[in-house]
LUMBAVO-235244 format. One line per field, with one value per atom (N, C-alpha, C, O): chain; atom name; y, x, z; residue in three letters. Coordinates in nm, 3 decimals. Atoms other than C-alpha are relative to their C-alpha. Layout:
chaine	[A/...]
atome	[CA/...]
north	[Y/...]
east	[X/...]
up	[Z/...]
residu	[ala/...]
//
This chain:
chaine	[A/A/A/A/A/A/A/A/A/A/A/A/A/A/A/A/A/A/A/A/A/A/A/A/A/A/A/A/A/A/A/A/A/A/A/A/A/A/A/A/A/A/A/A/A/A/A/A/A/A/A/A/A/A/A/A/A/A/A/A/A/A/A/A/A/A/A/A/A/A/A/A/A/A/A/A/A/A/A/A/A/A/A/A/A/A/A/A/A/A/A/A/A/A/A/A/A/A/A/A/A/A/A/A/A/A/A/A/A/A/A/A/A/A/A/A/A/A/A/A/A/A/A/A/A/A/A/A/A/A/A/A/A/A/A/A/A/A/A/A/A/A/A/A/A/A/A/A/A/A/A/A/A/A/A/A/A/A/A/A/A/A/A/A/A/A/A/A/A/A/A/A/A/A/A/A/A/A/A/A/A/A/A/A/A/A/A/A/A/A/A/A/A/A/A/A/A/A/A/A/A/A/A/A/A/A/A/A/A/A/A/A/A/A/A/A/A/A/A/A/A/A/A/A/A/A/A/A/A/A/A/A/A/A/A/A/A/A/A/A/A/A/A/A/A/A/A/A/A/A/A/A/A/A/A/A/A/A/A/A/A/A/A/A/A/A/A/A/A/A/A/A/A/A/A/A/A/A/A/A/A/A/A/A/A/A/A/A/A/A/A/A/A/A/A/A/A/A/A/A/A/A/A/A/A/A/A/A/A/A/A/A/A/A/A/A/A/A/A/A/A/A/A/A/A/A/A/A/A/A/A/A/A/A/A/A/A/A/A/A/A/A/A/A/A/A/A/A/A/A/A/A/A/A/A/A/A/A/A/A/A/A/A/A/A/A/A/A/A/A/A/A/A/A/A/A/A/A/A/A/A/A/A/A/A/A/A/A/A/A/A/A/A/A/A/A/A/A/A/A/A/A/A/A/A/A/A/A/A/A/A/A/A/A/A/A/A/A/A/A/A/A/A/A/A/A/A/A/A/A/A/A/A/A/A/A/A/A/A/A/A/A/A/A/A/A/A/A/A/A/A/A/A/A/A/A/A/A/A/A/A/A/A/A/A/A/A/A/A/A/A/A/A/A/A/A/A/A/A/A/A/A/A/A/A/A/A/A/A/A/A/A/A/A/A/A/A/A/A/A/A/A/A/A/A/A/A/A/A/A/A/A/A/A/A/A/A/A/A/A/A/A/A/A/A/A/A/A/A/A/A/A/A/A/A/A/A/A/A/A/A/A/A/A/A/A/A/A/A/A/A/A/A/A/A/A/A/A/A/A/A/A/A/A/A/A/A/A/A/A/A/A/A/A/A/A/A/A/A/A/A/A/A/A/A/A/A/A/A/A/A/A/A/A/A/A/A/A/A/A/A/A/A/A/A/A/A/A/A/A/A/A/A/A/A/A/A/A/A/A/A/A/A/A/A/A/A/A/A/A/A/A/A/A/A/A/A/A/A/A/A/A/A/A/A/A/A/A/A/A/A/A/A/A/A/A/A/A/A/A/A/A/A/A/A/A/A/A/A/A/A/A]
atome	[N/CA/C/O/N/CA/C/O/N/CA/C/O/N/CA/C/O/N/CA/C/O/N/CA/C/O/N/CA/C/O/N/CA/C/O/N/CA/C/O/N/CA/C/O/N/CA/C/O/N/CA/C/O/N/CA/C/O/N/CA/C/O/N/CA/C/O/N/CA/C/O/N/CA/C/O/N/CA/C/O/N/CA/C/O/N/CA/C/O/N/CA/C/O/N/CA/C/O/N/CA/C/O/N/CA/C/O/N/CA/C/O/N/CA/C/O/N/CA/C/O/N/CA/C/O/N/CA/C/O/N/CA/C/O/N/CA/C/O/N/CA/C/O/N/CA/C/O/N/CA/C/O/N/CA/C/O/N/CA/C/O/N/CA/C/O/N/CA/C/O/N/CA/C/O/N/CA/C/O/N/CA/C/O/N/CA/C/O/N/CA/C/O/N/CA/C/O/N/CA/C/O/N/CA/C/O/N/CA/C/O/N/CA/C/O/N/CA/C/O/N/CA/C/O/N/CA/C/O/N/CA/C/O/N/CA/C/O/N/CA/C/O/N/CA/C/O/N/CA/C/O/N/CA/C/O/N/CA/C/O/N/CA/C/O/N/CA/C/O/N/CA/C/O/N/CA/C/O/N/CA/C/O/N/CA/C/O/N/CA/C/O/N/CA/C/O/N/CA/C/O/N/CA/C/O/N/CA/C/O/N/CA/C/O/N/CA/C/O/N/CA/C/O/N/CA/C/O/N/CA/C/O/N/CA/C/O/N/CA/C/O/N/CA/C/O/N/CA/C/O/N/CA/C/O/N/CA/C/O/N/CA/C/O/N/CA/C/O/N/CA/C/O/N/CA/C/O/N/CA/C/O/N/CA/C/O/N/CA/C/O/N/CA/C/O/N/CA/C/O/N/CA/C/O/N/CA/C/O/N/CA/C/O/N/CA/C/O/N/CA/C/O/N/CA/C/O/N/CA/C/O/N/CA/C/O/N/CA/C/O/N/CA/C/O/N/CA/C/O/N/CA/C/O/N/CA/C/O/N/CA/C/O/N/CA/C/O/N/CA/C/O/N/CA/C/O/N/CA/C/O/N/CA/C/O/N/CA/C/O/N/CA/C/O/N/CA/C/O/N/CA/C/O/N/CA/C/O/N/CA/C/O/N/CA/C/O/N/CA/C/O/N/CA/C/O/N/CA/C/O/N/CA/C/O/N/CA/C/O/N/CA/C/O/N/CA/C/O/N/CA/C/O/N/CA/C/O/N/CA/C/O/N/CA/C/O/N/CA/C/O/N/CA/C/O/N/CA/C/O/N/CA/C/O/N/CA/C/O/N/CA/C/O/N/CA/C/O/N/CA/C/O/N/CA/C/O/N/CA/C/O/N/CA/C/O/N/CA/C/O/N/CA/C/O/N/CA/C/O/N/CA/C/O/N/CA/C/O/N/CA/C/O/N/CA/C/O/N/CA/C/O/N/CA/C/O/N/CA/C/O/N/CA/C/O/N/CA/C/O/N/CA/C/O/N/CA/C/O/N/CA/C/O/N/CA/C/O/N/CA/C/O/N/CA/C/O/N/CA/C/O/N/CA/C/O/N/CA/C/O/N/CA/C/O/N/CA/C/O/N/CA/C/O/N/CA/C/O/N/CA/C/O/N/CA/C/O/N/CA/C/O/N/CA/C/O/N/CA/C/O/N/CA/C/O]
north	[-0.178/-1.016/0.063/0.008/-0.036/-0.788/0.170/0.224/-0.105/-0.448/0.085/0.043/-0.110/-0.196/-0.073/-0.019/0.132/-0.486/0.014/-0.059/0.020/-0.464/0.193/0.222/-0.164/-0.022/-0.036/-0.047/-0.030/-0.040/-0.156/-0.157/0.079/-0.343/0.021/0.009/-0.089/-0.191/0.088/0.084/-0.148/0.140/-0.158/-0.222/0.131/-0.162/-0.065/-0.185/0.126/-0.349/0.105/0.076/-0.102/-0.005/0.075/0.084/-0.038/0.140/-0.110/-0.099/0.114/-0.203/-0.002/-0.011/0.020/-0.213/0.107/0.108/-0.121/0.166/0.021/0.118/-0.052/0.154/-0.130/-0.095/0.042/-0.130/0.021/-0.028/-0.027/0.018/0.026/-0.043/-0.123/0.320/-0.069/-0.010/0.038/0.081/-0.060/-0.016/0.038/-0.089/0.122/0.155/-0.132/0.239/0.068/0.131/-0.077/0.388/-0.089/-0.048/0.021/0.077/-0.077/-0.159/0.028/0.053/0.141/0.129/-0.135/0.457/-0.030/-0.047/0.077/0.343/-0.093/-0.045/0.105/0.053/0.110/0.161/-0.079/0.284/0.100/0.140/-0.138/0.557/-0.077/-0.042/0.092/0.297/-0.016/-0.021/0.079/0.199/0.213/0.228/-0.072/0.548/0.051/0.069/-0.040/0.653/-0.129/-0.235/0.138/0.436/-0.066/-0.020/0.032/0.221/-0.133/-0.241/0.080/0.062/-0.114/-0.152/0.111/-0.274/-0.143/-0.093/0.095/-0.600/-0.065/-0.093/0.064/-0.754/-0.095/-0.072/0.028/-1.007/0.032/0.036/-0.011/-0.911/-0.118/-0.198/0.100/-1.161/-0.104/-0.212/0.016/-1.193/-0.136/-0.247/0.059/-1.332/0.047/-0.045/-0.078/-1.078/0.101/0.183/-0.074/-0.920/0.139/0.202/-0.092/-0.599/0.164/0.220/-0.153/-0.268/0.091/0.157/-0.190/0.021/0.155/0.258/-0.095/0.232/0.042/0.140/-0.008/0.204/0.068/0.111/-0.094/0.343/0.126/0.212/-0.159/0.619/0.138/0.125/-0.130/0.966/-0.009/-0.051/-0.043/1.050/0.116/0.155/-0.046/1.290/-0.068/0.008/0.083/0.946/-0.143/-0.202/0.235/0.547/-0.064/-0.106/0.108/0.395/-0.167/-0.212/0.139/0.018/-0.041/0.019/0.074/-0.252/-0.135/-0.203/0.100/-0.531/-0.121/-0.107/-0.018/-0.781/-0.130/-0.177/0.183/-1.136/-0.089/-0.153/0.058/-1.230/-0.064/0.018/0.070/-1.462/0.118/0.103/-0.180/-1.094/-0.023/-0.123/-0.019/-1.022/0.156/0.193/-0.166/-0.635/0.012/0.109/-0.014/-0.659/0.026/0.077/-0.019/-0.722/0.089/0.135/-0.120/-0.426/0.128/0.210/-0.120/-0.201/0.011/0.122/0.014/-0.301/0.043/0.088/-0.116/-0.180/0.122/0.179/-0.152/0.127/0.081/0.192/-0.086/0.203/-0.027/0.072/-0.008/0.043/0.130/0.169/-0.043/0.234/0.182/0.250/-0.092/0.594/0.007/0.016/0.123/0.474/0.193/0.247/-0.122/0.866/0.091/0.190/-0.121/1.018/-0.041/0.032/0.034/0.826/0.012/-0.016/-0.046/0.964/-0.011/-0.095/-0.052/1.126/-0.112/-0.099/0.102/0.815/-0.098/-0.150/0.173/0.517/-0.096/-0.093/0.154/0.196/-0.073/-0.063/0.131/-0.100/-0.119/-0.112/0.080/-0.393/-0.112/-0.121/0.066/-0.673/-0.111/-0.080/0.089/-1.006/-0.094/-0.087/0.088/-1.320/-0.149/-0.263/0.092/-1.513/0.005/0.100/0.017/-1.719/0.115/0.190/-0.093/-1.517/-0.042/-0.022/0.015/-1.635/0.027/0.087/-0.026/-1.603/0.172/0.207/-0.186/-1.179/0.010/0.127/-0.101/-1.132/-0.068/-0.034/0.020/-1.303/0.103/0.125/-0.058/-1.079/0.235/0.337/-0.133/-0.764/0.082/0.196/0.006/-0.837/-0.035/-0.069/-0.034/-0.859/0.154/0.191/-0.100/-0.557/0.130/0.231/0.026/-0.440/0.178/0.271/-0.100/-0.207/-0.055/0.038/0.058/-0.407/0.091/0.037/-0.059/-0.174/0.252/0.368/-0.147/0.111/0.055/0.131/-0.073/0.315/-0.012/-0.035/-0.081/0.398/-0.137/-0.106/0.126/0.023/-0.072/-0.102/0.157/-0.210/-0.058/-0.006/0.078/-0.546/-0.116/-0.151/0.124/-0.865/-0.053/-0.017/0.111/-1.119/0.046/0.106/-0.004/-1.084/-0.058/-0.080/0.183/-1.336/0.111/0.224/-0.061/-1.250/-0.010/-0.014/0.012/-1.276/0.213/0.315/-0.140/-0.971/0.060/0.180/-0.172/-0.772/0.045/0.142/-0.080/-0.741/0.010/0.009/-0.041/-0.683/0.182/0.300/-0.183/-0.364/0.118/0.240/-0.100/-0.263/-0.005/0.103/-0.015/-0.358/-0.117/-0.181/0.076/-0.569/-0.137/-0.125/0.081/-0.865/-0.090/-0.203/0.056/-0.864/0.053/0.158/-0.016/-0.895/-0.002/-0.043/-0.156/-0.650/0.102/0.107/-0.096/-0.358/0.101/0.072/-0.141/-0.016/0.096/0.141/-0.158/0.241/0.097/0.068/-0.126/0.590/0.081/0.132/-0.120/0.790/0.140/0.169/-0.159/1.161/0.015/-0.091/0.042/1.180/0.002/-0.036/-0.020/1.245/-0.165/-0.209/0.104/0.912/-0.024/-0.066/-0.068/0.982/-0.058/-0.057/0.063/0.782/0.098/0.181/-0.081/0.961/0.011/0.090/0.015/0.732/-0.175/-0.182/0.137/0.284/-0.020/0.042/-0.027/0.152/-0.169/-0.206/0.107/-0.199/0.069/0.029/-0.009/-0.039/0.248/0.337/-0.117/0.320/0.058/0.003/-0.027/0.501/0.162/0.257/-0.071/0.721/0.106/0.183/-0.144/1.032/0.009/0.108/-0.068/1.002/-0.045/-0.015/-0.020/0.893/0.136/0.180/-0.057/1.167/0.123/0.218/-0.092/1.421/-0.016/0.057/0.024/1.226/0.024/0.136/-0.075/1.330/0.180/0.239/-0.085/1.656/0.114/0.235/-0.103/1.758/0.033/0.120]
east	[0.090/-1.446/-0.068/-0.085/0.060/-1.621/0.060/-0.009/-0.027/-1.417/-0.118/-0.085/0.100/-1.695/-0.012/-0.103/0.119/-1.760/0.157/0.167/-0.159/-1.309/-0.013/0.105/0.041/-1.407/0.035/0.123/0.063/-1.635/0.072/0.115/-0.074/-1.509/0.159/0.173/-0.071/-1.141/0.026/0.111/-0.041/-1.260/-0.099/-0.027/0.080/-1.512/0.151/0.126/-0.099/-1.228/0.115/0.128/-0.073/-0.965/-0.082/-0.028/0.102/-1.269/-0.046/-0.113/0.064/-1.294/0.147/0.130/-0.080/-0.928/0.013/0.004/0.023/-0.907/-0.098/-0.073/0.104/-1.188/0.061/0.040/-0.029/-1.041/0.166/0.184/-0.085/-0.694/-0.070/-0.096/0.020/-0.829/-0.099/-0.110/0.055/-1.024/0.167/0.237/-0.117/-0.718/0.082/0.081/-0.004/-0.572/-0.008/0.076/0.028/-0.763/0.000/0.018/0.039/-0.842/0.150/0.154/-0.087/-0.491/0.077/0.174/-0.029/-0.434/-0.082/-0.020/0.112/-0.766/0.132/0.176/-0.042/-0.566/0.098/0.074/-0.152/-0.231/-0.063/0.022/0.016/-0.387/-0.074/-0.023/0.046/-0.616/0.124/0.115/-0.152/-0.251/0.119/0.241/0.026/-0.224/0.075/0.195/0.125/-0.370/0.015/-0.031/0.018/-0.235/-0.152/-0.217/0.133/-0.494/0.017/0.076/0.020/-0.566/-0.044/-0.146/0.113/-0.542/0.109/0.213/-0.088/-0.364/0.097/0.119/-0.043/-0.151/0.068/0.049/-0.043/0.059/0.077/0.150/-0.193/0.322/0.066/0.039/-0.066/0.554/-0.022/0.005/0.084/0.327/-0.094/-0.109/0.097/0.089/-0.083/-0.144/0.048/-0.149/-0.028/0.053/0.074/-0.415/0.031/-0.015/0.040/-0.313/-0.005/0.078/-0.053/-0.442/0.092/0.158/-0.087/-0.254/-0.057/0.005/0.010/-0.479/-0.024/-0.093/-0.071/-0.372/0.140/0.172/-0.180/0.006/-0.062/-0.145/-0.089/0.076/0.018/0.053/0.025/0.036/0.154/0.216/-0.112/0.368/0.013/-0.094/-0.020/0.552/0.023/0.010/0.090/0.532/-0.022/-0.032/-0.047/0.555/0.016/-0.055/-0.021/0.722/0.066/0.160/-0.012/0.702/0.073/0.098/-0.149/0.981/-0.098/-0.141/-0.004/0.852/0.073/0.128/-0.178/1.143/-0.068/-0.164/0.030/1.173/0.204/0.301/-0.148/1.486/0.046/0.110/-0.130/1.657/0.046/0.098/-0.099/1.767/0.081/0.109/-0.118/2.069/-0.044/-0.012/0.037/1.925/-0.105/-0.073/0.066/1.664/0.052/0.005/-0.049/1.962/0.045/0.071/-0.083/2.127/-0.028/0.031/0.161/1.806/-0.031/-0.077/0.044/1.742/0.208/0.208/-0.132/2.173/-0.085/-0.128/-0.088/2.158/-0.126/-0.139/0.110/1.795/0.052/0.079/-0.064/1.930/0.159/0.186/-0.127/2.279/-0.056/0.024/-0.039/2.107/-0.187/-0.271/0.123/1.767/-0.057/-0.147/0.012/1.816/-0.069/-0.132/0.079/1.689/-0.168/-0.256/0.116/1.382/-0.085/-0.199/0.095/1.257/-0.155/-0.241/0.147/0.946/-0.101/-0.214/0.065/0.884/-0.069/-0.019/0.044/0.661/0.092/0.149/-0.092/0.852/-0.108/-0.174/0.074/0.625/0.089/0.080/-0.089/0.878/-0.103/-0.148/0.023/0.717/-0.036/-0.038/-0.055/0.704/-0.085/-0.120/0.048/0.535/0.041/-0.005/-0.132/0.793/0.031/0.089/0.057/0.714/0.058/0.154/0.005/0.703/0.095/0.060/-0.113/1.044/0.037/-0.055/-0.084/1.261/-0.064/-0.055/0.054/1.104/0.015/0.013/-0.014/1.144/0.154/0.219/-0.161/1.530/0.016/0.131/-0.038/1.569/-0.018/0.012/0.052/1.429/0.101/0.147/-0.111/1.666/0.058/0.095/-0.149/1.931/0.093/0.210/-0.023/1.937/-0.073/-0.075/0.038/1.772/-0.101/-0.092/0.052/1.482/-0.104/-0.171/0.126/1.249/0.032/0.031/-0.113/1.408/-0.027/0.008/0.044/1.234/-0.076/0.019/0.144/0.889/-0.055/-0.175/0.053/0.858/0.011/-0.011/-0.095/0.990/-0.156/-0.191/0.132/0.628/0.051/0.112/0.028/0.635/-0.025/0.023/0.016/0.536/-0.054/0.005/0.012/0.342/-0.087/-0.166/0.111/0.127/-0.051/0.042/0.018/-0.013/0.124/0.166/-0.050/0.189/-0.053/0.020/0.137/-0.128/-0.099/-0.129/0.014/-0.245/0.081/0.058/-0.135/0.054/-0.006/0.055/-0.026/-0.022/-0.148/-0.232/0.253/-0.448/0.100/0.104/0.002/-0.313/0.089/0.080/-0.170/0.034/-0.026/-0.029/0.053/-0.058/0.091/0.068/-0.131/0.262/0.054/0.063/-0.007/0.335/0.182/0.227/-0.168/0.747/0.049/0.019/-0.126/1.000/0.061/0.076/-0.019/1.197/-0.035/-0.001/0.026/1.037/-0.081/-0.153/0.076/0.930/-0.056/-0.073/0.162/0.694/-0.066/-0.160/-0.007/0.716/-0.117/-0.159/0.106/0.448/-0.007/0.080/-0.034/0.371/-0.056/-0.024/0.090/0.186/-0.155/-0.250/0.134/-0.102/-0.084/-0.197/0.025/-0.022/-0.048/-0.161/-0.013/0.028/0.107/0.206/-0.163/0.270/0.016/-0.067/-0.092/0.584/0.097/0.141/-0.119/0.793/0.082/0.141/0.047/0.805/0.139/0.171/-0.106/1.112/0.051/-0.020/-0.117/1.391/0.087/0.107/-0.168/1.682/-0.071/-0.067/-0.037/1.611/0.077/0.086/-0.123/1.868/-0.047/-0.092/0.126/1.729/0.036/-0.045/0.007/1.835/-0.073/-0.115/0.057/1.678/-0.219/-0.332/0.168/1.347/-0.048/-0.163/0.024/1.426/-0.004/0.015/-0.035/1.443/-0.197/-0.295/0.228/1.049/-0.012/-0.014/0.071/0.923/-0.019/-0.120/0.048/1.008/-0.045/-0.071/0.072/0.897/-0.187/-0.239]
up	[-0.039/-5.748/-0.100/-0.209/0.178/-5.997/0.061/0.147/0.039/-6.021/0.207/0.318/0.050/-5.874/0.193/0.255/-0.082/-5.534/0.018/-0.081/-0.002/-5.480/0.060/0.045/0.006/-5.392/0.178/0.263/-0.104/-5.147/0.142/0.257/-0.143/-4.937/0.084/0.206/-0.014/-4.959/0.183/0.272/-0.060/-4.750/0.134/0.210/-0.083/-4.535/0.058/0.057/0.002/-4.468/0.134/0.253/-0.020/-4.400/0.181/0.291/-0.114/-4.142/0.134/0.237/-0.093/-3.990/0.152/0.274/-0.069/-3.856/0.068/0.191/-0.053/-3.837/0.194/0.265/-0.039/-3.571/0.130/0.246/-0.024/-3.433/0.128/0.239/-0.038/-3.357/0.098/0.197/-0.068/-3.234/0.214/0.322/-0.141/-2.925/0.043/0.134/-0.120/-2.824/-0.003/0.116/-0.086/-2.794/0.065/0.130/-0.155/-2.579/0.140/0.255/-0.119/-2.389/0.099/0.191/-0.049/-2.324/0.060/0.135/-0.091/-2.214/0.126/0.231/-0.089/-2.000/0.115/0.220/-0.111/-1.814/0.033/0.142/-0.062/-1.770/0.093/0.172/-0.031/-1.633/0.181/0.288/-0.098/-1.360/0.156/0.279/-0.127/-1.166/-0.015/-0.020/-0.010/-1.172/0.133/0.150/-0.131/-0.831/0.043/-0.001/-0.044/-0.563/0.173/0.268/-0.021/-0.436/0.136/0.128/-0.102/-0.091/-0.025/-0.082/0.096/-0.114/0.145/0.189/-0.126/0.189/-0.067/-0.184/-0.006/0.275/0.150/0.269/-0.170/0.514/-0.025/-0.125/-0.074/0.735/-0.002/-0.091/-0.066/0.899/0.010/-0.043/-0.135/1.217/-0.044/0.007/0.076/0.994/0.017/0.071/-0.010/1.020/-0.097/-0.140/0.137/0.743/0.008/0.103/-0.082/0.701/-0.141/-0.212/0.114/0.478/-0.038/0.043/0.031/0.300/0.073/0.099/-0.042/0.435/0.109/0.140/-0.125/0.737/0.080/0.191/0.097/0.587/0.118/0.088/-0.078/0.875/-0.174/-0.292/0.118/0.644/0.001/0.098/0.024/0.488/-0.108/-0.154/0.101/0.219/-0.145/-0.241/0.092/-0.056/0.061/0.168/-0.128/-0.019/-0.152/-0.243/0.002/-0.145/0.003/0.068/-0.006/-0.241/-0.093/-0.197/-0.004/-0.279/-0.078/0.015/0.038/-0.498/-0.020/-0.129/-0.051/-0.405/0.028/0.089/-0.021/-0.452/0.112/0.070/-0.087/-0.116/-0.117/-0.182/0.085/-0.368/-0.155/-0.266/0.137/-0.609/0.007/0.073/0.034/-0.700/0.063/0.176/0.046/-0.760/0.116/0.186/-0.146/-0.460/0.168/0.269/-0.152/-0.204/0.013/0.124/0.042/-0.397/0.071/0.143/0.005/-0.393/0.137/0.161/-0.064/-0.062/0.164/0.278/-0.065/0.097/0.004/0.104/0.006/-0.038/0.002/-0.050/-0.068/0.121/0.145/0.213/-0.087/0.415/0.101/0.215/0.009/0.340/0.022/0.087/-0.036/0.335/0.040/-0.049/-0.022/0.525/0.015/-0.047/-0.054/0.728/-0.092/-0.055/0.083/0.367/0.013/-0.031/0.047/0.395/0.052/0.014/-0.134/0.764/-0.081/-0.055/-0.021/0.584/-0.135/-0.180/0.082/0.341/0.073/0.173/0.007/0.364/-0.049/-0.158/0.160/0.230/0.009/0.112/-0.076/0.209/-0.126/-0.248/0.091/0.065/0.051/0.165/0.026/-0.047/-0.084/-0.203/0.135/-0.238/0.078/0.196/0.041/-0.337/0.085/0.075/-0.081/-0.103/0.087/0.140/-0.134/0.203/0.102/0.082/-0.144/0.534/0.063/0.180/-0.084/0.685/-0.140/-0.196/0.123/0.348/-0.036/-0.154/0.007/0.371/0.159/0.196/-0.120/0.723/-0.008/0.090/-0.027/0.655/-0.068/-0.029/0.125/0.408/-0.003/-0.066/-0.073/0.600/0.078/0.067/-0.068/0.868/0.012/0.124/0.047/0.731/-0.051/-0.043/-0.021/0.657/0.076/0.005/-0.080/0.936/0.022/0.103/0.031/0.735/0.181/0.227/-0.017/0.985/0.192/0.302/-0.155/1.311/-0.028/-0.003/0.086/1.118/0.015/0.037/-0.027/1.180/-0.120/-0.135/0.113/0.858/-0.126/-0.243/0.046/0.711/0.081/0.195/-0.002/0.620/-0.075/-0.168/0.135/0.439/0.025/0.132/-0.065/0.475/-0.227/-0.329/0.130/0.134/-0.037/0.036/0.017/-0.081/-0.173/-0.250/0.108/-0.388/-0.109/-0.085/0.069/-0.677/-0.168/-0.267/0.068/-0.908/0.039/-0.023/-0.074/-0.680/-0.048/-0.063/-0.002/-0.756/-0.138/-0.184/0.189/-1.161/0.036/-0.055/0.053/-1.093/0.105/0.072/-0.171/-0.739/-0.153/-0.165/-0.032/-0.966/-0.175/-0.235/0.161/-1.365/-0.053/-0.156/0.089/-1.431/0.185/0.307/-0.178/-1.143/-0.061/-0.046/-0.006/-1.278/0.162/0.219/-0.069/-1.002/-0.050/-0.165/-0.041/-0.876/-0.128/-0.246/0.056/-0.956/0.144/0.240/-0.130/-0.724/-0.088/-0.201/0.119/-0.810/0.122/0.196/-0.087/-0.603/-0.028/-0.132/0.012/-0.516/0.095/0.177/-0.052/-0.393/0.154/0.208/-0.091/-0.094/-0.035/0.033/0.032/-0.261/-0.034/-0.055/0.130/-0.410/-0.119/-0.146/0.142/-0.741/-0.017/0.056/-0.026/-0.873/-0.050/-0.087/-0.003/-0.933/-0.150/-0.233/0.076/-1.101/0.070/0.178/-0.030/-1.115/-0.129/-0.231/0.077/-1.237/0.093/0.187/-0.049/-1.133/0.105/0.220/-0.102/-0.969/-0.001/-0.086/-0.018/-0.840/0.091/0.201/-0.128/-0.640/0.065/0.001/-0.038/-0.369/-0.034/0.018/0.137/-0.598/-0.070/-0.130/0.198/-0.869/0.106/0.070/-0.052/-0.574/0.067/0.063/0.020/-0.442/-0.088/-0.013/0.074/-0.723/-0.032/-0.020/-0.021/-0.784/0.027/-0.023/-0.103/-0.518/-0.026/-0.065/0.004/-0.505/-0.125/-0.127/0.082/-0.818/0.010/-0.061]
residu	[unk/unk/unk/unk/unk/unk/unk/unk/unk/unk/unk/unk/unk/unk/unk/unk/unk/unk/unk/unk/unk/unk/unk/unk/unk/unk/unk/unk/unk/unk/unk/unk/unk/unk/unk/unk/unk/unk/unk/unk/unk/unk/unk/unk/unk/unk/unk/unk/unk/unk/unk/unk/unk/unk/unk/unk/unk/unk/unk/unk/unk/unk/unk/unk/unk/unk/unk/unk/unk/unk/unk/unk/unk/unk/unk/unk/unk/unk/unk/unk/unk/unk/unk/unk/unk/unk/unk/unk/unk/unk/unk/unk/unk/unk/unk/unk/unk/unk/unk/unk/unk/unk/unk/unk/unk/unk/unk/unk/unk/unk/unk/unk/unk/unk/unk/unk/unk/unk/unk/unk/unk/unk/unk/unk/unk/unk/unk/unk/unk/unk/unk/unk/unk/unk/unk/unk/unk/unk/unk/unk/unk/unk/unk/unk/unk/unk/unk/unk/unk/unk/unk/unk/unk/unk/unk/unk/unk/unk/unk/unk/unk/unk/unk/unk/unk/unk/unk/unk/unk/unk/unk/unk/unk/unk/unk/unk/unk/unk/unk/unk/unk/unk/unk/unk/unk/unk/unk/unk/unk/unk/unk/unk/unk/unk/unk/unk/unk/unk/unk/unk/unk/unk/unk/unk/unk/unk/unk/unk/unk/unk/unk/unk/unk/unk/unk/unk/unk/unk/unk/unk/unk/unk/unk/unk/unk/unk/unk/unk/unk/unk/unk/unk/unk/unk/unk/unk/unk/unk/unk/unk/unk/unk/unk/unk/unk/unk/unk/unk/unk/unk/unk/unk/unk/unk/unk/unk/unk/unk/unk/unk/unk/unk/unk/unk/unk/unk/unk/unk/unk/unk/unk/unk/unk/unk/unk/unk/unk/unk/unk/unk/unk/unk/unk/unk/unk/unk/unk/unk/unk/unk/unk/unk/unk/unk/unk/unk/unk/unk/unk/unk/unk/unk/unk/unk/unk/unk/unk/unk/unk/unk/unk/unk/unk/unk/unk/unk/unk/unk/unk/unk/unk/unk/unk/unk/unk/unk/unk/unk/unk/unk/unk/unk/unk/unk/unk/unk/unk/unk/unk/unk/unk/unk/unk/unk/unk/unk/unk/unk/unk/unk/unk/unk/unk/unk/unk/unk/unk/unk/unk/unk/unk/unk/unk/unk/unk/unk/unk/unk/unk/unk/unk/unk/unk/unk/unk/unk/unk/unk/unk/unk/unk/unk/unk/unk/unk/unk/unk/unk/unk/unk/unk/unk/unk/unk/unk/unk/unk/unk/unk/unk/unk/unk/unk/unk/unk/unk/unk/unk/unk/unk/unk/unk/unk/unk/unk/unk/unk/unk/unk/unk/unk/unk/unk/unk/unk/unk/unk/unk/unk/unk/unk/unk/unk/unk/unk/unk/unk/unk/unk/unk/unk/unk/unk/unk/unk/unk/unk/unk/unk/unk/unk/unk/unk/unk/unk/unk/unk/unk/unk/unk/unk/unk/unk/unk/unk/unk/unk/unk/unk/unk/unk/unk/unk/unk/unk/unk/unk/unk/unk/unk/unk/unk/unk/unk/unk/unk/unk/unk/unk/unk/unk/unk/unk/unk/unk/unk/unk/unk/unk/unk/unk/unk/unk/unk/unk/unk/unk/unk/unk/unk/unk/unk/unk/unk/unk/unk/unk/unk/unk/unk/unk/unk/unk/unk/unk/unk/unk/unk/unk/unk/unk/unk/unk/unk/unk/unk/unk/unk/unk/unk/unk/unk/unk/unk/unk/unk/unk/unk/unk/unk/unk/unk/unk/unk/unk/unk/unk/unk/unk/unk/unk/unk/unk/unk/unk/unk/unk/unk/unk/unk/unk/unk/unk/unk/unk/unk/unk/unk/unk/unk/unk/unk/unk/unk/unk/unk/unk/unk/unk/unk/unk/unk/unk/unk/unk/unk/unk/unk/unk/unk/unk/unk/unk/unk/unk/unk/unk/unk/unk/unk/unk/unk/unk/unk/unk/unk/unk/unk/unk/unk/unk/unk/unk/unk/unk/unk/unk/unk/unk/unk/unk/unk/unk/unk/unk/unk/unk/unk/unk/unk/unk/unk/unk/unk/unk/unk/unk/unk/unk/unk/unk/unk/unk/unk/unk/unk/unk/unk/unk/unk/unk/unk/unk/unk/unk/unk/unk/unk/unk/unk/unk/unk]
//
């Protein structure tokens, strides 16, 4: 290639690369913002009924635990919640799993979480979890404020961390 054609080719290639990178960055930011607000969705409770999150009672915060009944971390987290349930009285807690309804029920009953009016639990397809939360990784915890805006998310969040982020 002649040297007088190389410079415009480099500029064109560089321009295309920069525009592509900007486009990718904007899409990532847009996608991340899409999951900041807790949107309404459906899940199946252990009795086989379809429930909608928009029908959950109003609370100071919403905590969603995506879990697997066979997961050791999930058991530690549920044990932590159960031991500190009084600190969660003003929060709506939703345990969701892609596992079978029987295993979900056994898990929740093991920690006596079903005995609390503010604790809900059920089944949600792993693909739907990915669509609604942007990730389909289990275990994962989402903490939303009263305004249903995401405050914190992560794998194992302690009661103290939850309170810290909700009161902010």
